[in-house]
C-alpha positions in Angstrom: 88.5 133.0 99.9 86.9 130.0 98.1 84.2 128.1 99.8 84.8 124.3 100.0 82.0 122.3 98.3 80.8 119.5 100.5 79.8 116.3 98.6 76.0 115.7 98.9 74.5 112.4 99.7 72.4 111.1 96.9 68.7 111.7 97.2 65.6 111.2 95.1 64.2 114.2 93.2 60.8 114.5 91.6 61.5 115.8 88.1 57.8 115.6 87.3 54.8 114.1 89.1 55.6 110.8 87.5 59.4 110.8 87.0 62.0 110.5 89.8 65.7 110.8 89.8 68.4 109.8 92.3 71.1 112.4 92.2 73.9 114.1 94.2 72.9 117.6 93.1 72.4 119.8 96.1 68.8 120.4 97.2 69.0 124.1 96.7 69.5 123.4 92.9 66.6 120.9 92.5 64.2 123.6 91.2 66.7 124.5 88.4 67.1 120.8 87.6 63.3 120.5 87.2 63.2 123.6 85.2 65.8 122.3 82.7 64.0 119.0 82.5 60.7 120.8 81.8 62.2 122.8 79.0 62.1 126.2 80.5 64.9 128.7 79.7 67.6 129.4 82.3 67.2 132.3 84.7 69.9 134.9 84.0 70.2 135.6 87.8 71.2 132.1 88.6 74.7 131.3 89.9 76.9 128.7 88.2 75.7 125.7 90.2 72.0 126.4 89.4 72.9 126.8 85.8 74.7 123.4 85.8 71.7 121.8 87.5 69.5 123.3 84.8 71.8 122.1 82.0 71.8 118.6 83.6 68.0 118.7 83.5 68.1 119.5 79.8 70.5 116.7 79.1 68.3 114.3 81.0 65.3 115.3 79.0 67.2 114.9 75.7 68.5 111.5 76.8 65.0 110.4 77.6 63.7 111.6 74.2 66.5 109.8 72.4 66.0 106.5 74.2 69.3 106.7 76.1 67.3 107.0 79.4 64.1 105.3 80.4 61.5 105.6 83.2 61.4 102.3 85.1 57.8 101.1 85.5 58.4 99.6 88.9 59.3 102.9 90.7 59.1 105.7 88.1 62.9 106.2 88.4 64.8 107.7 85.4 67.7 105.3 84.6 70.0 104.7 81.7 68.4 102.4 79.2 71.3 99.9 79.2 70.7 99.2 82.9 67.2 97.9 82.4 68.3 94.4 81.5 71.2 94.0 83.9 69.9 92.0 86.7 68.2 93.3 89.8 71.0 94.8 91.9 69.5 98.3 92.5 72.4 99.6 94.5 74.9 99.0 91.7 72.7 100.8 89.2 72.0 103.7 91.5 75.6 104.3 92.3 76.6 104.2 88.6 73.9 106.8 87.9 74.9 109.1 90.7 78.6 109.0 89.6 77.7 109.7 86.0 75.7 112.9 86.8 77.9 114.2 89.6 80.7 114.4 86.9 78.4 115.3 84.0 77.0 118.4 85.8 80.5 120.0 85.9 80.5 120.6 82.1 79.2 124.0 81.2 77.6 124.9 77.9 80.0 126.2 75.3 
């Protein structure tokens, strides 16, 4: 029987000591997310959800390196670069970011 996946409330994750991320990725997968962001290889014993979190971490790191993402100086939060100049409504930016990665993490590496 398949287990129902409950939606997770967004929470802030420390990707590094100086970079934070607001995400809906489950807490049990945060270490894999950090591992991907740090550039470590995936663990072959991980389940699919940990691998997806790891891959999301890799994609975040690549986006940061290519200038698609930036670290906001006010709160060290990793956000899309285009959101930096769009006013000050933090809630709108956070919800867009959460929606983007909750869908993005479902794509597996080919």
